ZALO-74705 format. One record per residue (C-alpha): y, x, z. Coordinates in steps of 0.001 Angstrom, whole numbers, plus 524288, in hexadecimal, padded with zeros to 5 digits. Each point is the difference from the previous one (the first is absolute). Last residue first. Example, Ala and Ser with C-alpha at 12.3 -4.5 7.8 and 13.67 -1.06 7.14 Angstrom:
ZALO-74705
7FBDC8356681BE4;7F2907FAA680294;
//
This chain:
ZALO-74705
811897B5BE78B82;8001F7F45E80930;804378075480C34;801F97F455808E7;80B6A7FC10808A5;7FCF27F38D80774;7FFF08060A80D9A;7FC6F7FA2D80D1E;7F86180B48805F9;80BB1808F57FE92;7FD7080E4A7FCE5;800A780BCD808DC;7F82780BD77FBC5;800A180BE3808DF;800187F80180C93;7F2F87F9D67FCB7;7F753802BD7F45D;8003680E907FD97;809E9806CF7F770;8001680EDE80083;7F1757FFCE8028E;7F7A88035380BD9;803537F52780990;7F5827FCFE80A05;7FE397F1A180305;806F57F46A805E6;7F9277F2CC7FFA0;801227F69F7F470;8083D7F3CC801C4;80B9D8042E7F7B6;7F6558046C7F5A0;7FAFA7F2317FE80;80D857FA4F7FDED;802BC80A277F57F;7F4257FBE67F813;807A57F8617F5AE;8073880BFF7FB14;7F3FD808A47FEE6;7F80B7F5BC7F8D0;80B637FDB87F6A5;800BE80E987FD7A;7F1B6800517FC47;800E37F47C7F6C1;80C11805537F924;7FA0480D897FEC9;7F34B7FAA67FA7F;807517F7C97F5FF;8085680B957FC13;7F4C5809927FE5F;8034480D31805D1;8053A80BDF7F8A6;80BAE80513807D2;808917F6C87F828;7F8C27F4BC80665;803798059780D4B;80E468019A7FC11;800967F2167FAF4;7F9FB7FAA880C8E;80992806CA80911;7FDD580CF180705;802038005080EAE;7F93B80D498019B;7F6147FD2180AB6;7FDA87F18C7FDA5;801C27FE6D7F158;7FC1880D517FA98;7F5638028D80A02;7FB347F21A7FE67;7FE33801D87F162;7F83080C8880218;7F8337F97880ACF;7FC267F4A97F73C;7FBC2808DA7F4E4;7F797808B9808BD;7FB517F3DF8075F;7FA987F8A27F44F;807F97F3A67FED2;7FE507F5BA80A9F;7F96C7F2BB801E6;7F251801A87FA84;8027A80EA880119;7FDC37FEF380EB2;7F1AA7FC777FE5C;7F8FE7F3388032B;7F1A87FE597FC71;7FE0D7F42A808CB;80BF47FC7D80827;807568064780B4D;7FAC280D967FD5B;80D7D8067D800ED;7FBAE809457F551;8027680DFD7FBCC;7F669804DA7F596;7F5CC8091880600;8024880EC17FFCD;8072E802C180CAD;7F89A7F6EF8092B;7F366804637F960;802D080E1B803A7;7FFD57FC7F80E62;80C35804EA80719;7FE918098680B4E;7FB6280C217F8A5;7F6488066C80953;804E280D3B80473;7FDF680DB57FA79;80E8F802BD80009;800E77FF327F126;7F8447F3448008C;809E97FA0D80944;80B628040E7F770;7F93F7FA917F3F9;7FDE57F2ED806DD;80E237FF4B8043F;804AE8037D7F253;7F7C67F5367F9D7;8055A7F6138098E;80DD6804E27FD75;7FE617FE957F143;7FA637F2468012E;80B1F7FBA1808C8;80996806BF7F6D8;7FBD67F70F7F4E0;801AE7F4848093B;80E0D8036D8036B;802938050580DB8;80B847FA98807D3;7F7EB7F5A280752;7F59080A47802CE;800398006980EF6;803B57F1B7801C6;802AD7FD5F80E62;7FEFB7F45380933;7F6957F8067F7F9;7FE337F47E7F6D5;802668021B7F183;7F1937FDFA7FCDB;801727F22E8052F;80C397FA8F8064E;80662800A57F289;7F5DD8031D7F5BB;801E080BA87F722;80300802B77F1C7;80E997FDD6801D2;803DB808897F475;8066280B0E80797;7F7B67FE8580C2C;7F39D801A87F801;8050780C3F7F939;805308056580CD0;7F2D37FF7C806E0;7FA817F61680994;7F6C88048880AD1;806847F97180BBD;7FC738073780C84;7FDA87F7EB80C40;8040E806BB80CA8;7F4DA7FE338099B;8012B7F99780D63;7F24E7FA5C8015F;8020E7F150800A0;80D1A7FF317F937;7FBD7809787F54F;7F2EB7F9307FE9C;8071C7F3227FDE6;80949806A87F687;7F499804EB7F7F2;7F9617F2B27FFCD;80C797F91B7FBE7;801F1809A67F4EB;7F1F67FE437FB94;8018B7F14780015;80C79801B67F83B;7F8F9807CB7F57A;7F5577F5D57FEB3;809FC7F5017FF7D;806F58071F7F507;7F4B77FD9D7F6B7;7FEF37F18A8035D;80EA77FE0B7FE6B;7FF778073B7F30D;7F60A7F6917FA66;7FB067F515808AB;8017A7FB1C80DFA;7F7ED7F4F480599;807807FFD080CCA;7F6567FD2980B08;7F390804387F959;806EA80BAC7FA12;804F18042780D59;7F26D7FF2A805F8;7F9D6806D57F45B;8097480B6580152;7FD2A8017280E70;7F166800567FD22;8020C809CF7F4FC;8089680950807DC;7F5BB80A4180336;8037B8096180B0D;7FACD80DBE7FDEA;802B980B2F80961;8043080E0F7FF3D;805CB80A6A808E1;8041480BDA7F7F7;7F68E80B317FD86;80651803BD7F311;7F3EF800897F74E;7F8A37F50E806CB;80BDB7F7108000D;80249802817F190;7F1AC7FD077FD5E;8012F7F2F18070E;80BA97FC2F7F7A9;7F9158049C7F39D;7F3FF7F7EC8036F;807C27F38480167;806C3803097F332;7F307803367F97B;7FA467F31B80474;80B0D7F8947F9B7;8091C7F769807E1;801427F2A57F9AE;7F8A47F88880AAC;8092B80607809FC;7FF6080D4080685;808A78041380B6F;7FD6B80E828023E;80776804A580BDF;8047880DE7802B2;804AC8057580CE3;8070280D1B800B6;80214806B080D24;7F318807637FF98;8035C804627F235;80BB7807EA8047F;80E537FBED80043;805E78049D7F32F;7F434805667F8C5;7F7F37F3F880333;80B6B7F7457FC3C;801E4806D97F2EB;7F17B7FE497FD01;8009A7F19D803CE;80BF87FDC47F774;7F928806B17F49E;7F3FC7F76180186;808467F3C0801A0;806A2802DC7F30C;7F405804987F874;7F7617F43980235;7F45D7FE658091D;806E57F49480651;802CD8068B80CFB;809D37F8A480871;8077C809D680813;802278011980E9D;8079980A9180718;7FECA805DE80D96;80754803E880C48;80D327FA657FC44;80BD680490807BC;80ABB7FE537F601;8028380E9B7FEDC;7F18D802D87FE2A;7FD147F6287F554;80C92801A17F857;7FFAD80ED9800B7;7F1D0800BD7FBB9;8026C7F6B67F4AC;80B6D807D97FACD;7F95B80D27801C9;7F3BF7FB8C7F8CE;807DB7FA547F4C6;8085180C527FF31;7F3DC808987FFE1;7FA917F7EE7F4BB;80CA78019F7F873;7FFEE80EC280222;7F193801557FCB6;802557F8C07F341;80B77808A47FC02;7FA8480D2C80442;80365804AB80D95;807AC80C918018D;7FB2F80B428085E;80A4E8040C809CA;8093380A6A7FAEC;803EB80C6E806D5;806688024F80D06;7FCEA7FF8A80E68;7F8ED7F301800D6;7FC2C7FC7880DBB;7F7257F54780523;800657FC4B80E77;7F5F280641808DF;8098B80AC28033A;8032880BA37F767;8001680DC980559;80DB38052780207;806B5807967F513;7FB0480B267F796;7FC9D7F6E27F4AC;80DC67FACE800AB;805D780D5A7FDA6;805E8807D280B0E;80DE0804A67FD13;8045E8065C7F33D;808C37F4927FCAE;80771801DD80C8E;8017E7F3D880882;80E587FCB27FFD2;809077FECD80BE4;809667F4CB7FD4D;7F9037F53780770;8034F7F1AA80194;80C237FE957F782;803087F2107FBFD;8074F7FCFA7F363;803897F2377FBDE;8055C801A27F248;806F07F3D77FB22;7FA8D7F93E7F3F6;80A2E7FAEB7F65D;7F6458008D7F4D9;8003E80F008007B;806A38075180B2B;8090E7FBC780B0A;803118095380B37;7F97680CEE802B7;7FB7880B267F773;7F87280BBC8054C;8094780B7080213;7F74680748809A5;7F4FD7FEFA7F656;7F27A7FB228036C;7F567809DB7FD15;7F7EB7FE0E7F3C5;7F1F77FB75801F7;7F2BB80650801EE;7F7527F45F802C5;7F41A800C8808C5;7F6BB7F47F7FF3D;7FA007F5A18089A;7FAAF7F34F7FA5E;7FAA27F75C80AC2;7F7267F6437F95F;7FC487F1B28004F;7F7B47FCC57F441;801F57F7877F3FA;8037B80B307F6CE;7FF8780E50803B7;80C438084C80194;806F4807E77F583;805DD80D4C802DF;808F9809B07F95B;801BB7F8D47F31B;8098D806B57F6D6;80BFA7F7937FD95;809F880AF17FE8E;805BD7FDBA80D90;7F278800DC80610;7F6AE7F48880125;7FA067F92B80BC2;7F7A47F3E17FE0C;7FA177F57F808AA;7F4BE7F8DC7F959;7FF337F58480A7F;7F9F07F40D7F9C0;8071D7F4D380670;7F9777F2F07FD5E;807287F3147FFBB;7F9FA7F26E800DB;800E27FEDC80EE5;803FF80DA980483;7F7F180BE37FC52;7FDC080E538031F;8072F80C7E7FC4C;80EC08024A7FFF4;806AB809F27F75D;807DC80C5D8029E;8070A805447F400;804C880DD480281;80A12805F37F6E6;8038880E617FE70;80DF7800F57FB4A;808F57FE047F462;801567F17F802A4;7FE567FCE77F191;7F47E809657FEA9;7F9A97FA5980C14;802877F2517FAE2;7F8CF802B47F351;7F415805C0806B5;7FF8A7F4C18099D;800977F6177F4FA;7F58A806EE7F808;7F6CC7FF9180B9A;802F97F1C3802DA;7FD437FBAB7F20D;7F2BF806B680068;7FCC77F9D280D1A;804547F2A97FB16;7F4427FF057F6E9;7FAFF7F392806E0;809C07FB8F80A11;800E88044980E16;80B397FC07808B2;80B728093C802D9;801FA801E280E8F;8085280C297FF1B;806C280B2B806E8;80804809107F74B;802F080DEA80446;8095D807D37F779;7FF9280E63803AF;809C380B2F7FECC;80B7A7F6B77FFA7;80C638041A7F909;8072F7F359803E0;803587FDD67F1B1;7F1AB801D37FC7F;7FBE77F64580A6F;80A5D7F6B17FADC;7F9798008F7F2AC;7F3A57FA8C8066C;806C07F78080A29;806937F67E7F6EA;7FD98800CE7F17A;7F4327FB357F88B;7F6607F714806E2;7F2198039580403;8045880AD180938;808DA7F7C7808AA;7F5957F5967FE6E;7F79B80757809FB;8097A8043980AC4;8080D80C767FF56;8031380BA0808C9;8069A80CF27FCF3;7FAC880BF980726;8093080B8A80201;7F87780C1A8043B;80410808FA80B41;7F4827FC7680898;802E07F1897FE1A;80D067FAF87FAD8;7FF5C7F1767FD52;807B57FA047F4E9;802427F1557FEF1;807587FB497F3F0;805E87F36C80521;802AC7F26B7FAB6;7F3EF7F87780449;7FC697F33F7F9A7;7FF997F254805DE;7F2B77FA0F8024D;7F81A7F3927FFA2;801607F8507F370;804A580BFA7F88B;7F311806178040B;7F7D07F5FC7F8EF;7F55B808E47FA89;7F3067FB197FA9D;8046A801C47F1F2;80EA9802287FFC6;80B2580110809D7;7FFDA80E2E80440;80AE38045A8093B;8065D80D187FCAA;806C98060C80BC0;7F5757FF1A80A67;8064D8012A80D53;802A280C6980799;7FF3A8042880E1D;801FE80D3B80652;7FEC58056A80DCA;7F7A67F53D805EF;7FD7F8062F80D40;7F5768065080844;8033980D907FB37;7FDDF7FC427F1DD;7FD187F3677F8BF;804C87FE857F1F8;801247F1DF7FBE1;7FCCD7F8A77F383;804C77F2647FCAC;7FD2D7F3C47F844;80BF87F8CC804D4;8021C7F2B98063A;80D817F9AD800B9;8070F802D080CCE;80D707FD847FA9C;7FF657F44A7F705;7FA38800337F255;806657F9FD7F424;7FCF280C0B7F814;80E59802A27FD28;803167FD1B80E3D;7F7AF80AFD80590;803CA7FFE980E5D;7FD9380C2480825;7F584804BF80971;7F4F67FCD47F6BF;7F2D87FCE4805CE;7F385807D880156;7F1BD7FED47FC2C;7F85780CC6800AF;7FC4180C3A7F87D;7FD3380CAC8072F;804DA80E057FE9C;7FC068087180B9E;8077E80C58803BE;7F7F5808688095D;8072D8044080C5B;7FCD07F336806C2;7F15B802097FEEA;7FDAB8035180E52;7F92E7F333802EB;80C217FA7B806A5;807F5803717F3EE;7F7117F8497F713;800097F4E0809D4;80ED07FF6080015;800F97FF937F12F;7F58C7F5727FFAA;807717F7C1809DE;80C42800CB7F7A5;7F83F7FBD57F3FE;7F9197F51380754;80D307FA9280448;804F97FFD97F1FD;7F3997F96F7FB37;800867F5DF80AD8;80E227FCDF7FCA6;7FC7E7FE057F1BC;7F4AF7F74E80419;808907F7B9808EF;80A7B7FEE57F576;7F6127F9627F747;803D1801837F1B3;7F80A80C677FE6B;7F3F37F845803EB;8026D7F9337F30C;7F8D780ABB7F871;7FB4780B15808D9;7FAFF807E87F46D;7FC448097280598;7FC6B8037480DFC;809B27FFA980B29;7FFF780E3380485;7FC0E805AE7F2FB;80B157F9477F8D9;7FF4F80A617F538;7F5E380A798028E;7FF6A80A9B80A75;805F680DA180058;7FED580C198088E;808D480C047FF3D;7FD7E80DA58056E;7F1327FE938001A;7F7B180990807BA;7F3037F9847FD00;7FEE47FB3F80E07;80D477F9B77FE50;7FA9E7F84B7F488;7F48E7FB738085A;808DD7FBA580AED;808867F93B7F5DD;7F3EE7F8FE7FAE0;7FCD37FA5480D51;80E017FC7680356;802667F9587F2EC;7F3307F88E80159;803DB7FBA580DA7;80CD67FAE97FA7F;7F8737F8307F5D3;7F7897F9E680A82;80BAF7FC4180860;807E47FA807F4B3;7F4C07F81B7FA93;8083D7F6BD7F7C1;7FAC78047B7F2E8;7F507809C5801B7;8017080E547FC76;7F847809677F791;8016980EB57FE74;8050380AC17F718;8058E808D080A83;807E180A727F909;8013280C5C8083C;809B780A147FAFD;8002880E4E803D5;80D38805327FBC6;8016380E387FBE8;80D628061B7FE7E;802FC808A37F413;
//
């Protein structure tokens, strides 16, 4: 049985950075070649970054992607890597008209190319186009209609792109019909909480359907609100896991696969779902299965290498926390910020945001500001300073009382307007420091607050990024407790003061204020929000689940009337199946109400 040494490069890319992404492909291909790889693969749309959104509609960007692909093939050959097949995702365009999709010839395609010998020897476009959640691929792309099969070292390798595995039919059964020895799927599937378990079962199922070993190569890193968690997986034809890569880290996964030899009578023509087999033969001579094992191969370079086995899995809270860190780090670094700024109230939300920021970019690049008013308690001021001491972030105090008095003297505000003035003064102060010193302001709002509108426009909602905007309040507490436990287990100082975790949440905009003056207890509120926001349950269904009808009606009304606020909130890391933003699209002007 032939042996194929496969290198899966689970790495990050940056949208629009064609030159930088091409350099990454070159660098990791060199490393893969040094490990003796026979076939090298990179994630979906590696060359352009993912998702490109409306950049796909610009013919100039499509042309630049195609030119960069040809240039990359030439450079690989010039560096002596032309004999190594490289699978890389990119943005392409259709060569033929697709009248049933209303697209002209030249419509964009989410494509994958095989580079070999200085040329593009095979190209395919994604067959199944997702059009749910954060995906709008029907808006941008036309589907591919081929079943690409690449023969490498005497093994037939079928190729697929992300959604081709997530949907039934198409390239998975076609791989069986084509008698492939390996199904290789390249992906840029965004992270969601608990998705890793779903992904594993999916890959196992598809391997059994395809009747061959299946490799699922995932992207790592982040893009705007999306995080890519890696977790690349290879399973055999029976669904047994051969290798599983780490989460949230770039990794070169190299493994030897003993696979069936390609048959001389391998099928051609049209197979399942009308897909046409595109077969390219690069090398017929197999590597014997009793050849040198991976551990006997060349010494590894400085890049990481995983040669089999299972990476240690993260527990649920650690996984979510790692996603939040990865998302913020990617946004800061890819957008050229040197530092971040967060208002420190002494409360749990700003404390967790500060801890995430320190882990993402380093405490020396995190700036915290305490902005006390006459209603700020001494313990809150002290908790903010204690957080700074524990984490080592840069800290200053700027009191807002004099500013507040000046506004009050001029306007004579009362009630809610007076309370919100304090928050807006803090927002103005943070943005002034951002303009003066170049920091990215982090908004500390959580998903519970965003859902019911418990925030002040141009106040605590101000900022360029919201690291916990998709994290419910109950999860904020759980993540803070996890982060402290993790620090203690490593012999480090827990970053978040215990008082910030244990004291009742409060905006401290009036004497004795606590969140429960305006909101239900957070465990109850979050349970209702999960049903309404994340699962699209109606009022009657939520009441039937055991919640008080009056409370449900009031909560749902708060959610519905706060849509205009959410539209003005900054982007932030998505960790759930339905975050506020592109996942959940509701009209601002909307008279429909769930009355129960």
